[in-house]
TORSE-214771 format. One record per atom (N, C-alpha, C): atom name; x, y, z. Coordinates in steps of 0.02 Angstrom, whole numbers. Example, Ala and Ser with C-alpha at 12.3 -4.5 7.8 and 13.67 -1.06 7.14 Angstrom:
2
VEXGU   atom       xx       yy       zz
VEXGU      N      660     -284      390
VEXGU     CA      615     -225      390
VEXGU      C      660     -165      390
VEXGU      N      642     -112      354
VEXGU     CA      684      -53      357
VEXGU      C      645        2      394
***
This chain:
243
VEXGU   atom       xx       yy       zz
VEXGU      N    -3168    -2800     -477
VEXGU     CA    -3135    -2745     -512
VEXGU      C    -3172    -2730     -577
VEXGU      N    -3183    -2665     -589
VEXGU     CA    -3216    -2644     -651
VEXGU      C    -3173    -2659     -711
VEXGU      N    -3205    -2675     -768
VEXGU     CA    -3168    -2687     -829
VEXGU      C    -3153    -2622     -865
VEXGU      N    -3178    -2565     -840
VEXGU     CA    -3163    -2501     -870
VEXGU      C    -3089    -2485     -860
VEXGU      N    -3058    -2454     -911
VEXGU     CA    -2987    -2437     -907
VEXGU      C    -2976    -2384     -854
VEXGU      N    -2924    -2391     -812
VEXGU     CA    -2912    -2341     -760
VEXGU      C    -2897    -2272     -789
VEXGU      N    -2919    -2222     -753
VEXGU     CA    -2902    -2152     -768
VEXGU      C    -2857    -2128     -712
VEXGU      N    -2805    -2091     -731
VEXGU     CA    -2757    -2065     -682
VEXGU      C    -2777    -1993     -664
VEXGU      N    -2785    -1980     -600
VEXGU     CA    -2798    -1912     -575
VEXGU      C    -2736    -1889     -538
VEXGU      N    -2708    -1833     -560
VEXGU     CA    -2644    -1807     -535
VEXGU      C    -2657    -1746     -490
VEXGU      N    -2629    -1747     -430
VEXGU     CA    -2641    -1694     -381
VEXGU      C    -2574    -1662     -362
VEXGU      N    -2565    -1600     -382
VEXGU     CA    -2502    -1566     -366
VEXGU      C    -2500    -1546     -292
VEXGU      N    -2441    -1529     -269
VEXGU     CA    -2433    -1508     -200
VEXGU      C    -2422    -1434     -194
VEXGU      N    -2396    -1413     -137
VEXGU     CA    -2382    -1343     -124
VEXGU      C    -2323    -1319     -166
VEXGU      N    -2324    -1255     -183
VEXGU     CA    -2270    -1221     -220
VEXGU      C    -2262    -1248     -291
VEXGU      N    -2314    -1281     -316
VEXGU     CA    -2316    -1306     -385
VEXGU      C    -2385    -1291     -413
VEXGU      N    -2400    -1317     -472
VEXGU     CA    -2467    -1309     -501
VEXGU      C    -2477    -1364     -552
VEXGU      N    -2536    -1365     -583
VEXGU     CA    -2554    -1422     -625
VEXGU      C    -2506    -1435     -682
VEXGU      N    -2475    -1382     -708
VEXGU     CA    -2429    -1391     -764
VEXGU      C    -2365    -1428     -744
VEXGU      N    -2353    -1436     -679
VEXGU     CA    -2295    -1474     -657
VEXGU      C    -2300    -1547     -678
VEXGU      N    -2359    -1569     -698
VEXGU     CA    -2370    -1638     -720
VEXGU      C    -2362    -1645     -796
VEXGU      N    -2347    -1592     -832
VEXGU     CA    -2349    -1594     -905
VEXGU      C    -2307    -1650     -935
VEXGU      N    -2245    -1657     -912
VEXGU     CA    -2201    -1709     -939
VEXGU      C    -2227    -1779     -925
VEXGU      N    -2256    -1788     -866
VEXGU     CA    -2285    -1853     -848
VEXGU      C    -2346    -1867     -892
VEXGU      N    -2388    -1816     -902
VEXGU     CA    -2448    -1824     -942
VEXGU      C    -2431    -1844    -1014
VEXGU      N    -2380    -1814    -1042
VEXGU     CA    -2360    -1830    -1110
VEXGU      C    -2343    -1904    -1117
VEXGU      N    -2308    -1931    -1068
VEXGU     CA    -2289    -2002    -1070
VEXGU      C    -2350    -2046    -1060
VEXGU      N    -2393    -2029    -1013
VEXGU     CA    -2453    -2068    -1002
VEXGU      C    -2497    -2069    -1064
VEXGU      N    -2505    -2012    -1095
VEXGU     CA    -2547    -2009    -1155
VEXGU      C    -2517    -2050    -1212
VEXGU      N    -2451    -2050    -1219
VEXGU     CA    -2419    -2091    -1271
VEXGU      C    -2432    -2165    -1259
VEXGU      N    -2444    -2182    -1196
VEXGU     CA    -2457    -2252    -1178
VEXGU      C    -2532    -2267    -1175
VEXGU      N    -2573    -2220    -1200
VEXGU     CA    -2644    -2232    -1204
VEXGU      C    -2682    -2227    -1138
VEXGU      N    -2653    -2191    -1090
VEXGU     CA    -2684    -2185    -1024
VEXGU      C    -2719    -2118    -1018
VEXGU      N    -2782    -2119    -1000
VEXGU     CA    -2820    -2057     -989
VEXGU      C    -2799    -2027     -922
VEXGU      N    -2794    -1961     -919
VEXGU     CA    -2774    -1930     -857
VEXGU      C    -2804    -1860     -850
VEXGU      N    -2810    -1838     -788
VEXGU     CA    -2836    -1772     -770
VEXGU      C    -2790    -1742     -719
VEXGU      N    -2768    -1681     -730
VEXGU     CA    -2728    -1645     -681
VEXGU      C    -2774    -1599     -641
VEXGU      N    -2786    -1618     -580
VEXGU     CA    -2832    -1580     -537
VEXGU      C    -2799    -1516     -512
VEXGU      N    -2839    -1464     -504
VEXGU     CA    -2816    -1402     -475
VEXGU      C    -2825    -1406     -399
VEXGU      N    -2770    -1412     -363
VEXGU     CA    -2772    -1417     -290
VEXGU      C    -2775    -1347     -261
VEXGU      N    -2828    -1329     -225
VEXGU     CA    -2835    -1260     -200
VEXGU      C    -2780    -1238     -151
VEXGU      N    -2754    -1285     -111
VEXGU     CA    -2702    -1270      -62
VEXGU      C    -2725    -1221       -9
VEXGU      N    -2788    -1227       10
VEXGU     CA    -2816    -1182       61
VEXGU      C    -2827    -1216      128
VEXGU      N    -2850    -1278      128
VEXGU     CA    -2860    -1317      189
VEXGU      C    -2861    -1390      169
VEXGU      N    -2839    -1433      214
VEXGU     CA    -2838    -1504      197
VEXGU      C    -2908    -1531      184
VEXGU      N    -2956    -1511      225
VEXGU     CA    -3025    -1535      214
VEXGU      C    -3053    -1509      148
VEXGU      N    -3043    -1445      134
VEXGU     CA    -3068    -1416       72
VEXGU      C    -3033    -1443       11
VEXGU      N    -2968    -1451       15
VEXGU     CA    -2930    -1477      -41
VEXGU      C    -2950    -1549      -57
VEXGU      N    -2960    -1588       -4
VEXGU     CA    -2981    -1658      -13
VEXGU      C    -3051    -1662      -44
VEXGU      N    -3095    -1618      -22
VEXGU     CA    -3162    -1616      -50
VEXGU      C    -3160    -1599     -124
VEXGU      N    -3116    -1552     -143
VEXGU     CA    -3110    -1533     -213
VEXGU      C    -3086    -1592     -255
VEXGU      N    -3039    -1631     -229
VEXGU     CA    -3014    -1689     -265
VEXGU      C    -3067    -1744     -269
VEXGU      N    -3106    -1753     -215
VEXGU     CA    -3161    -1802     -218
VEXGU      C    -3211    -1783     -272
VEXGU      N    -3223    -1718     -281
VEXGU     CA    -3269    -1696     -334
VEXGU      C    -3241    -1714     -403
VEXGU      N    -3175    -1706     -412
VEXGU     CA    -3144    -1725     -476
VEXGU      C    -3152    -1800     -487
VEXGU      N    -3139    -1839     -434
VEXGU     CA    -3146    -1912     -440
VEXGU      C    -3217    -1931     -460
VEXGU      N    -3266    -1899     -428
VEXGU     CA    -3336    -1914     -443
VEXGU      C    -3354    -1897     -515
VEXGU      N    -3324    -1844     -541
VEXGU     CA    -3339    -1823     -609
VEXGU      C    -3309    -1871     -661
VEXGU      N    -3254    -1904     -642
VEXGU     CA    -3219    -1949     -688
VEXGU      C    -3250    -2018     -687
VEXGU      N    -3269    -2041     -628
VEXGU     CA    -3295    -2109     -620
VEXGU      C    -3240    -2154     -594
VEXGU      N    -3246    -2218     -607
VEXGU     CA    -3197    -2266     -581
VEXGU      C    -3178    -2316     -635
VEXGU      N    -3122    -2352     -627
VEXGU     CA    -3074    -2348     -572
VEXGU      C    -3025    -2291     -581
VEXGU      N    -3000    -2265     -526
VEXGU     CA    -2954    -2209     -525
VEXGU      C    -2886    -2230     -497
VEXGU      N    -2833    -2211     -530
VEXGU     CA    -2766    -2213     -500
VEXGU      C    -2753    -2141     -477
VEXGU      N    -2751    -2131     -413
VEXGU     CA    -2746    -2064     -384
VEXGU      C    -2673    -2052     -364
VEXGU      N    -2646    -1998     -392
VEXGU     CA    -2574    -1983     -385
VEXGU      C    -2565    -1916     -350
VEXGU      N    -2524    -1914     -299
VEXGU     CA    -2512    -1852     -263
VEXGU      C    -2438    -1836     -257
VEXGU      N    -2422    -1772     -263
VEXGU     CA    -2353    -1748     -254
VEXGU      C    -2349    -1706     -191
VEXGU      N    -2300    -1719     -148
VEXGU     CA    -2285    -1677      -91
VEXGU      C    -2344    -1674      -42
VEXGU      N    -2367    -1613      -26
VEXGU     CA    -2428    -1604       16
VEXGU      C    -2487    -1641      -14
VEXGU      N    -2487    -1650      -80
VEXGU     CA    -2540    -1687     -113
VEXGU      C    -2547    -1758      -87
VEXGU      N    -2495    -1784      -54
VEXGU     CA    -2501    -1850      -23
VEXGU      C    -2551    -1851       33
VEXGU      N    -2554    -1797       72
VEXGU     CA    -2606    -1792      124
VEXGU      C    -2675    -1788       92
VEXGU      N    -2680    -1749       38
VEXGU     CA    -2744    -1740        5
VEXGU      C    -2770    -1805      -24
VEXGU      N    -2727    -1843      -58
VEXGU     CA    -2753    -1906      -87
VEXGU      C    -2767    -1958      -33
VEXGU      N    -2732    -1954       23
VEXGU     CA    -2746    -2000       78
VEXGU      C    -2815    -1988      107
VEXGU      N    -2835    -1925      111
VEXGU     CA    -2902    -1907      135
VEXGU      C    -2955    -1921       81
VEXGU      N    -2941    -1900       20
VEXGU     CA    -2991    -1906      -34
VEXGU      C    -3006    -1978      -52
VEXGU      N    -2959    -2023      -40
VEXGU     CA    -2969    -2094      -57
VEXGU      C    -2998    -2134        0
VEXGU      N    -3001    -2105       59
VEXGU     CA    -3027    -2142      117
VEXGU      C    -3100    -2160      106
VEXGU      N    -3116    -2224      113
VEXGU     CA    -3185    -2248      105
VEXGU      C    -3214    -2227       38
VEXGU      N    -3172    -2228      -15
VEXGU     CA    -3193    -2207      -82
VEXGU      C    -3181    -2265     -130
VEXGU      N    -3234    -2299     -148
VEXGU     CA    -3228    -2359     -189
VEXGU      C    -3205    -2345     -261
VEXGU      N    -3207    -2282     -282
VEXGU     CA    -3186    -2265     -349
VEXGU      C    -3111    -2268     -357
VEXGU      N    -3074    -2261     -302
VEXGU     CA    -3001    -2260     -305
VEXGU      C    -2974    -2331     -298
VEXGU      N    -2939    -2353     -350
VEXGU     CA    -2915    -2422     -352
VEXGU      C    -2840    -2427     -338
VEXGU      N    -2804    -2372     -343
VEXGU     CA    -2732    -2373     -329
VEXGU      C    -2709    -2302     -311
VEXGU      N    -2656    -2299     -273
VEXGU     CA    -2627    -2235     -252
VEXGU      C    -2553    -2234     -271
VEXGU      N    -2530    -2176     -294
VEXGU     CA    -2459    -2167     -309
VEXGU      C    -2436    -2103     -273
VEXGU      N    -2384    -2110     -233
VEXGU     CA    -2355    -2054     -196
VEXGU      C    -2290    -2033     -228
VEXGU      N    -2285    -1970     -250
VEXGU     CA    -2227    -1945     -285
VEXGU      C    -2193    -1892     -240
VEXGU      N    -2137    -1909     -210
VEXGU     CA    -2106    -1863     -161
VEXGU      C    -2160    -1837     -115
VEXGU      N    -2202    -1880      -90
VEXGU     CA    -2262    -1859      -55
VEXGU      C    -2265    -1889       15
VEXGU      N    -2300    -1853       59
VEXGU     CA    -2314    -1877      125
VEXGU      C    -2363    -1937      123
VEXGU      N    -2349    -1987      163
VEXGU     CA    -2394    -2044      172
VEXGU      C    -2416    -2041      246
VEXGU      N    -2471    -2006      261
VEXGU     CA    -2485    -1988      330
VEXGU      C    -2531    -2036      367
VEXGU      N    -2517    -2044      431
VEXGU     CA    -2563    -2078      475
VEXGU      C    -2618    -2029      497
VEXGU      N    -2671    -2056      525
VEXGU     CA    -2725    -2014      555
VEXGU      C    -2694    -1966      605
VEXGU      N    -2716    -1902      601
VEXGU     CA    -2695    -1852      649
VEXGU      C    -2630    -1817      633
VEXGU      N    -2594    -1839      582
VEXGU     CA    -2531    -1808      564
VEXGU      C    -2541    -1749      517
VEXGU      N    -2494    -1701      521
VEXGU     CA    -2495    -1642      478
VEXGU      C    -2432    -1642      433
VEXGU      N    -2433    -1599      383
VEXGU     CA    -2374    -1592      340
VEXGU      C    -2314    -1568      381
VEXGU      N    -2326    -1521      427
VEXGU     CA    -2271    -1497      469
VEXGU      C    -2244    -1553      513
VEXGU      N    -2288    -1594      541
VEXGU     CA    -2266    -1651      582
VEXGU      C    -2218    -1695      543
VEXGU      N    -2239    -1714      484
VEXGU     CA    -2201    -1763      445
VEXGU      C    -2137    -1735      416
VEXGU      N    -2137    -1670      399
VEXGU     CA    -2077    -1640      370
VEXGU      C    -2020    -1633      420
VEXGU      N    -2038    -1636      485
VEXGU     CA    -1987    -1629      537
VEXGU      C    -1976    -1694      576
VEXGU      N    -2007    -1748      554
VEXGU     CA    -2000    -1812      588
VEXGU      C    -1929    -1839      584
VEXGU      N    -1895    -1823      528
VEXGU     CA    -1825    -1841      519
VEXGU      C    -1786    -1779      500
VEXGU      N    -1722    -1776      514
VEXGU     CA    -1682    -1717      496
VEXGU      C    -1671    -1713      420
VEXGU      N    -1659    -1653      396
VEXGU     CA    -1641    -1645      326
VEXGU      C    -1680    -1593      287
VEXGU      N    -1741    -1576      309
VEXGU     CA    -1780    -1526      272
VEXGU      C    -1754    -1456      287
VEXGU      N    -1745    -1417      234
VEXGU     CA    -1726    -1347      242
VEXGU      C    -1782    -1300      220
VEXGU      N    -1842    -1328      214
VEXGU     CA    -1898    -1289      188
VEXGU      C    -1917    -1230      233
VEXGU      N    -1917    -1240      298
VEXGU     CA    -1941    -1187      343
VEXGU      C    -1903    -1122      333
VEXGU      N    -1837    -1127      321
VEXGU     CA    -1797    -1066      313
VEXGU      C    -1805    -1035      243
VEXGU      N    -1836    -1071      198
VEXGU     CA    -1844    -1047      129
VEXGU      C    -1911    -1012      118
VEXGU      N    -1955    -1014      167
VEXGU     CA    -2023     -989      158
VEXGU      C    -2030     -915      172
VEXGU      N    -2076     -885      134
VEXGU     CA    -2094     -815      144
VEXGU      C    -2169     -811      159
VEXGU      N    -2188     -786      218
VEXGU     CA    -2260     -781      233
VEXGU      C    -2291     -719      203
VEXGU      N    -2353     -726      181
VEXGU     CA    -2390     -670      153
VEXGU      C    -2458     -667      187
VEXGU      N    -2475     -610      218
VEXGU     CA    -2538     -605      255
VEXGU      C    -2599     -610      209
VEXGU      N    -2651     -641      235
VEXGU     CA    -2714     -648      200
VEXGU      C    -2766     -600      229
VEXGU      N    -2808     -572      186
VEXGU     CA    -2859     -525      210
VEXGU      C    -2909     -559      257
VEXGU      N    -2916     -625      250
VEXGU     CA    -2963     -663      291
VEXGU      C    -2931     -687      356
VEXGU      N    -2868     -670      366
VEXGU     CA    -2832     -692      425
VEXGU      C    -2784     -748      409
VEXGU      N    -2732     -754      450
VEXGU     CA    -2681     -804      438
VEXGU      C    -2634     -783      382
VEXGU      N    -2593     -830      360
VEXGU     CA    -2545     -816      307
VEXGU      C    -2544     -874      257
VEXGU      N    -2520     -857      197
VEXGU     CA    -2502     -908      149
VEXGU      C    -2427     -905      139
VEXGU      N    -2399     -960      115
VEXGU     CA    -2327     -967      111
VEXGU      C    -2304     -980       40
VEXGU      N    -2248     -949       21
VEXGU     CA    -2215     -964      -42
VEXGU      C    -2141     -977      -27
VEXGU      N    -2108    -1011      -73
VEXGU     CA    -2035    -1017      -70
VEXGU      C    -2005     -954     -101
VEXGU      N    -1959     -922      -67
VEXGU     CA    -1929     -861      -92
VEXGU      C    -1900     -874     -162
VEXGU      N    -1920     -834     -212
VEXGU     CA    -1900     -847     -281
VEXGU      C    -1825     -853     -291
VEXGU      N    -1786     -815     -254
VEXGU     CA    -1714     -815     -265
VEXGU      C    -1681     -881     -244
VEXGU      N    -1714     -920     -202
VEXGU     CA    -1686     -985     -182
VEXGU      C    -1731    -1043     -204
VEXGU      N    -1780    -1028     -245
VEXGU     CA    -1828    -1079     -264
VEXGU      C    -1794    -1138     -298
VEXGU      N    -1749    -1124     -344
VEXGU     CA    -1717    -1180     -380
VEXGU      C    -1678    -1225     -332
VEXGU      N    -1637    -1195     -290
VEXGU     CA    -1598    -1236     -242
VEXGU      C    -1644    -1277     -198
VEXGU      N    -1696    -1247     -173
VEXGU     CA    -1739    -1280     -124
VEXGU      C    -1785    -1332     -155
VEXGU      N    -1812    -1317     -213
VEXGU     CA    -1868    -1356     -241
VEXGU      C    -1849    -1399     -300
VEXGU      N    -1804    -1374     -342
VEXGU     CA    -1793    -1408     -407
VEXGU      C    -1722    -1399     -432
VEXGU      N    -1674    -1419     -391
VEXGU     CA    -1604    -1409     -408
VEXGU      C    -1583    -1446     -472
VEXGU      N    -1620    -1498     -491
VEXGU     CA    -1603    -1537     -550
VEXGU      C    -1643    -1516     -612
VEXGU      N    -1673    -1457     -609
VEXGU     CA    -1710    -1429     -666
VEXGU      C    -1669    -1371     -695
VEXGU      N    -1667    -1363     -761
VEXGU     CA    -1629    -1308     -791
VEXGU      C    -1649    -1240     -762
VEXGU      N    -1601    -1194     -759
VEXGU     CA    -1612    -1130     -726
VEXGU      C    -1669    -1090     -758
VEXGU      N    -1673    -1090     -824
VEXGU     CA    -1726    -1051     -857
VEXGU      C    -1795    -1079     -839
VEXGU      N    -1800    -1145     -838
VEXGU     CA    -1864    -1176     -821
VEXGU      C    -1881    -1165     -747
VEXGU      N    -1833    -1170     -704
VEXGU     CA    -1846    -1159     -632
VEXGU      C    -1866    -1087     -618
VEXGU      N    -1840    -1040     -657
VEXGU     CA    -1859     -970     -648
VEXGU      C    -1933     -959     -663
VEXGU      N    -1958     -994     -713
VEXGU     CA    -2030     -991     -728
VEXGU      C    -2070    -1024     -672
VEXGU      N    -2046    -1081     -649
VEXGU     CA    -2081    -1116     -595
VEXGU      C    -2085    -1074     -532
VEXGU      N    -2033    -1035     -519
VEXGU     CA    -2032     -994     -458
VEXGU      C    -2087     -941     -459
VEXGU      N    -2103     -914     -517
VEXGU     CA    -2153     -861     -520
VEXGU      C    -2223     -888     -534
VEXGU      N    -2228     -953     -550
VEXGU     CA    -2295     -983     -559
VEXGU      C    -2313    -1029     -501
VEXGU      N    -2271    -1033     -450
VEXGU     CA    -2286    -1076     -393
VEXGU      C    -2351    -1053     -360
VEXGU      N    -2390    -1103     -337
VEXGU     CA    -2452    -1089     -302
VEXGU      C    -2440    -1085     -227
VEXGU      N    -2457    -1030     -194
VEXGU     CA    -2448    -1026     -122
VEXGU      C    -2494    -1074      -85
VEXGU      N    -2472    -1095      -27
VEXGU     CA    -2512    -1139       16
VEXGU      C    -2523    -1102       82
VEXGU      N    -2582    -1109      111
VEXGU     CA    -2593    -1077      175
VEXGU      C    -2557    -1116      230
VEXGU      N    -2536    -1078      280
VEXGU     CA    -2507    -1111      339
VEXGU      C    -2557    -1158      371
VEXGU      N    -2620    -1139      368
VEXGU     CA    -2673    -1182      396
VEXGU      C    -2674    -1250      363
VEXGU      N    -2666    -1253      297
VEXGU     CA    -2667    -1317      261
VEXGU      C    -2610    -1362      284
VEXGU      N    -2552    -1333      296
VEXGU     CA    -2494    -1372      315
VEXGU      C    -2497    -1394      389
VEXGU      N    -2541    -1364      426
VEXGU     CA    -2548    -1383      497
VEXGU      C    -2614    -1419      511
VEXGU      N    -2655    -1430      459
VEXGU     CA    -2717    -1469      467
VEXGU      C    -2700    -1543      474
VEXGU      N    -2727    -1576      525
VEXGU     CA    -2714    -1648      533
VEXGU      C    -2759    -1690      487
VEXGU      N    -2734    -1748      468
VEXGU     CA    -2774    -1796      429
VEXGU      C    -2831    -1820      474
VEXGU      N    -2892    -1810      449
VEXGU     CA    -2951    -1827      489
VEXGU      C    -2974    -1899      478
VEXGU      N    -2958    -1928      421
VEXGU     CA    -2981    -1996      406
VEXGU      C    -2952    -2045      457
VEXGU      N    -2995    -2083      489
VEXGU     CA    -2972    -2134      536
VEXGU      C    -2932    -2188      499
VEXGU      N    -2952    -2202      437
VEXGU     CA    -2917    -2252      396
VEXGU      C    -2898    -2218      330
VEXGU      N    -2840    -2184      327
VEXGU     CA    -2819    -2153      264
VEXGU      C    -2816    -2205      208
VEXGU      N    -2826    -2182      147
VEXGU     CA    -2833    -2227       90
VEXGU      C    -2778    -2279       82
VEXGU      N    -2716    -2259       97
VEXGU     CA    -2660    -2305       85
VEXGU      C    -2664    -2367      130
VEXGU      N    -2704    -2364      183
VEXGU     CA    -2710    -2422      227
VEXGU      C    -2748    -2480      195
VEXGU      N    -2789    -2465      146
VEXGU     CA    -2832    -2517      116
VEXGU      C    -2824    -2522       40
VEXGU      N    -2790    -2474        9
VEXGU     CA    -2785    -2470      -64
VEXGU      C    -2713    -2484      -86
VEXGU      N    -2703    -2525     -138
VEXGU     CA    -2635    -2538     -162
VEXGU      C    -2598    -2473     -177
VEXGU      N    -2535    -2470     -155
VEXGU     CA    -2497    -2408     -157
VEXGU      C    -2429    -2417     -188
VEXGU      N    -2407    -2367     -226
VEXGU     CA    -2340    -2363     -255
VEXGU      C    -2307    -2298     -233
VEXGU      N    -2241    -2297     -226
VEXGU     CA    -2205    -2238     -205
VEXGU      C    -2144    -2227     -250
VEXGU      N    -2133    -2164     -269
VEXGU     CA    -2072    -2145     -305
VEXGU      C    -2048    -2079     -275
VEXGU      N    -1983    -2074     -263
VEXGU     CA    -1957    -2014     -230
VEXGU      C    -1883    -2005     -246
VEXGU      N    -1859    -1943     -238
VEXGU     CA    -1789    -1927     -249
VEXGU      C    -1750    -1927     -184
VEXGU      N    -1686    -1943     -188
VEXGU     CA    -1646    -1946     -127
VEXGU      C    -1612    -1880     -109
VEXGU      N    -1626    -1827     -150
VEXGU     CA    -1600    -1761     -133
VEXGU      C    -1657    -1710     -126
VEXGU      N    -1713    -1734     -101
VEXGU     CA    -1771    -1691      -87
VEXGU      C    -1755    -1649      -25
VEXGU      N    -1756    -1582      -33
VEXGU     CA    -1741    -1538       23
VEXGU      C    -1804    -1515       60
VEXGU      N    -1863    -1531       32
VEXGU     CA    -1925    -1514       67
VEXGU      C    -1945    -1569      115
VEXGU      N    -1943    -1631       93
VEXGU     CA    -1961    -1688      134
VEXGU      C    -1901    -1735      136
VEXGU      N    -1874    -1749      195
VEXGU     CA    -1814    -1791      199
VEXGU      C    -1826    -1860      168
VEXGU      N    -1775    -1887      136
VEXGU     CA    -1781    -1952      104
VEXGU      C    -1798    -2006      156
VEXGU      N    -1776    -1996      218
VEXGU     CA    -1793    -2045      270
VEXGU      C    -1869    -2047      281
VEXGU      N    -1902    -1990      274
VEXGU     CA    -1975    -1988      280
VEXGU      C    -2008    -2024      222
VEXGU      N    -1981    -2015      162
VEXGU     CA    -2009    -2051      104
VEXGU      C    -2002    -2127      114
VEXGU      N    -1944    -2148      137
VEXGU     CA    -1933    -2220      147
VEXGU      C    -1980    -2247      201
VEXGU      N    -1989    -2208      254
VEXGU     CA    -2034    -2229      308
VEXGU      C    -2106    -2232      284
VEXGU      N    -2126    -2184      243
VEXGU     CA    -2194    -2183      216
VEXGU      C    -2207    -2243      171
VEXGU      N    -2159    -2260      129
VEXGU     CA    -2166    -2318       85
VEXGU      C    -2172    -2383      125
VEXGU      N    -2132    -2387      179
VEXGU     CA    -2136    -2446      222
VEXGU      C    -2203    -2447      259
VEXGU      N    -2226    -2389      281
VEXGU     CA    -2289    -2384      318
VEXGU      C    -2347    -2410      275
VEXGU      N    -2345    -2393      211
VEXGU     CA    -2399    -2412      165
VEXGU      C    -2390    -2482      137
VEXGU      N    -2336    -2516      154
VEXGU     CA    -2321    -2582      124
VEXGU      C    -2327    -2576       48
VEXGU      N    -2294    -2525       21
VEXGU     CA    -2300    -2510      -51
VEXGU      C    -2282    -2570      -94
VEXGU      N    -2323    -2581     -145
VEXGU     CA    -2310    -2635     -192
VEXGU      C    -2248    -2620     -234
VEXGU      N    -2237    -2557     -248
VEXGU     CA    -2179    -2537     -286
VEXGU      C    -2147    -2476     -254
VEXGU      N    -2080    -2476     -248
VEXGU     CA    -2043    -2420     -220
VEXGU      C    -1985    -2404     -267
VEXGU      N    -1982    -2341     -289
VEXGU     CA    -1927    -2320     -332
VEXGU      C    -1894    -2259     -302
VEXGU      N    -1830    -2264     -288
VEXGU     CA    -1791    -2208     -262
VEXGU      C    -1745    -2182     -317
VEXGU      N    -1752    -2119     -335
VEXGU     CA    -1716    -2090     -391
VEXGU      C    -1654    -2054     -366
VEXGU      N    -1597    -2078     -385
VEXGU     CA    -1534    -2048     -364
VEXGU      C    -1527    -1977     -392
VEXGU      N    -1513    -1930     -348
VEXGU     CA    -1504    -1860     -368
VEXGU      C    -1569    -1823     -380
VEXGU      N    -1625    -1855     -367
VEXGU     CA    -1690    -1823     -381
VEXGU      C    -1708    -1771     -329
VEXGU      N    -1729    -1712     -353
VEXGU     CA    -1751    -1657     -310
VEXGU      C    -1824    -1667     -290
VEXGU      N    -1852    -1618     -256
VEXGU     CA    -1922    -1622     -237
VEXGU      C    -1967    -1619     -298
VEXGU      N    -1944    -1584     -351
VEXGU     CA    -1985    -1575     -411
VEXGU      C    -1976    -1633     -460
VEXGU      N    -1984    -1693     -436
VEXGU     CA    -1972    -1753     -476
VEXGU      C    -2020    -1757     -536
VEXGU      N    -2080    -1729     -528
VEXGU     CA    -2128    -1731     -584
VEXGU      C    -2103    -1692     -644
VEXGU      N    -2060    -1642     -631
VEXGU     CA    -2032    -1601     -685
VEXGU      C    -1965    -1627     -709
VEXGU      N    -1922    -1645     -662
VEXGU     CA    -1853    -1664     -680
VEXGU      C    -1847    -1736     -702
VEXGU      N    -1891    -1780     -676
VEXGU     CA    -1887    -1851     -692
VEXGU      C    -1957    -1878     -711
VEXGU      N    -1989    -1849     -761
VEXGU     CA    -2057    -1871     -778
VEXGU      C    -2060    -1945     -799
VEXGU      N    -2005    -1970     -827
VEXGU     CA    -2004    -2040     -848
VEXGU      C    -2009    -2087     -789
VEXGU      N    -1972    -2073     -736
VEXGU     CA    -1974    -2115     -676
VEXGU      C    -2043    -2112     -643
VEXGU      N    -2072    -2052     -642
VEXGU     CA    -2138    -2045     -613
VEXGU      C    -2191    -2081     -655
VEXGU      N    -2189    -2069     -720
VEXGU     CA    -2238    -2101     -765
VEXGU      C    -2231    -2177     -763
VEXGU      N    -2169    -2202     -760
VEXGU     CA    -2158    -2274     -758
VEXGU      C    -2191    -2304     -696
VEXGU      N    -2186    -2270     -639
VEXGU     CA    -2217    -2295     -578
VEXGU      C    -2293    -2296     -584
VEXGU      N    -2320    -2242     -613
VEXGU     CA    -2393    -2239     -624
VEXGU      C    -2415    -2294     -672
VEXGU      N    -2377    -2305     -724
VEXGU     CA    -2394    -2357     -773
VEXGU      C    -2392    -2427     -740
VEXGU      N    -2347    -2437     -693
VEXGU     CA    -2346    -2500     -657
VEXGU      C    -2411    -2510     -618
VEXGU      N    -2435    -2456     -587
VEXGU     CA    -2499    -2460     -550
VEXGU      C    -2557    -2474     -597
VEXGU      N    -2558    -2438     -654
VEXGU     CA    -2611    -2449     -704
VEXGU      C    -2608    -2521     -729
VEXGU      N    -2549    -2544     -744
VEXGU     CA    -2541    -2613     -770
VEXGU      C    -2564    -2665     -720
VEXGU      N    -2549    -2653     -656
VEXGU     CA    -2569    -2701     -605
VEXGU      C    -2645    -2705     -601
VEXGU      N    -2678    -2648     -605
VEXGU     CA    -2752    -2647     -603
VEXGU      C    -2781    -2682     -664
VEXGU      N    -2751    -2669     -721
VEXGU     CA    -2775    -2699     -784
VEXGU      C    -2769    -2775     -782
VEXGU      N    -2712    -2799     -757
VEXGU     CA    -2702    -2871     -752
VEXGU      C    -2752    -2903     -703
VEXGU      N    -2764    -2869     -647
VEXGU     CA    -2810    -2896     -597
VEXGU      C    -2882    -2897     -623
VEXGU      N    -2897    -2851     -669
VEXGU     CA    -2965    -2847     -696
VEXGU      C    -2977    -2900     -751
VEXGU      N    -2921    -2925     -778
VEXGU     CA    -2927    -2972     -835
VEXGU      C    -2954    -3039     -813
***
């Protein structure tokens, strides 16, 4: 293990953007942890993962790679066979096996209401991108966030292509299979059923699992303390192992 202090790279998911990590970043910085909020293109799983690998390469190692929602697929791909990544943290995120897609995992257990909340928008290059309809964004995505804040989030949400959500994980050995993993998730997530989060944490043999009572899908915004605490546990574990 490198003696260099870990840097946290944060990867947002669909229907969010880099500023969704602001509350988490403030806590990490107060604790002396360097971090980078990557811009996830949300165009294709292969392209998004390549973009995150570029960010990792620019930062160096060791990296604590954190993904929210669809970002869980991205960090699983970007960390595969990547020695710079020393730990993974999944925040209300998919923990995918090889060949799985976001759509596969979101319907593996009952409870997601996301499909009925989406609005397709045609792309000039073909296909569609998807957004959550603004009038139901708060209920669907961030019910535990104040109404004024959720109204801003609804109009700053980043669309995701349907192609990205149906792209299968290509890595034969996704990163979580070989890299120490932590998971934090809310039990009132309407995008990804809590049963899927529990199954993902078990699949990864997560070193730390935190389930937040009443937590919506937007846990990075509504519960930044719980998210940051989980990340700090991962950073601390790496620091102790390097000592």
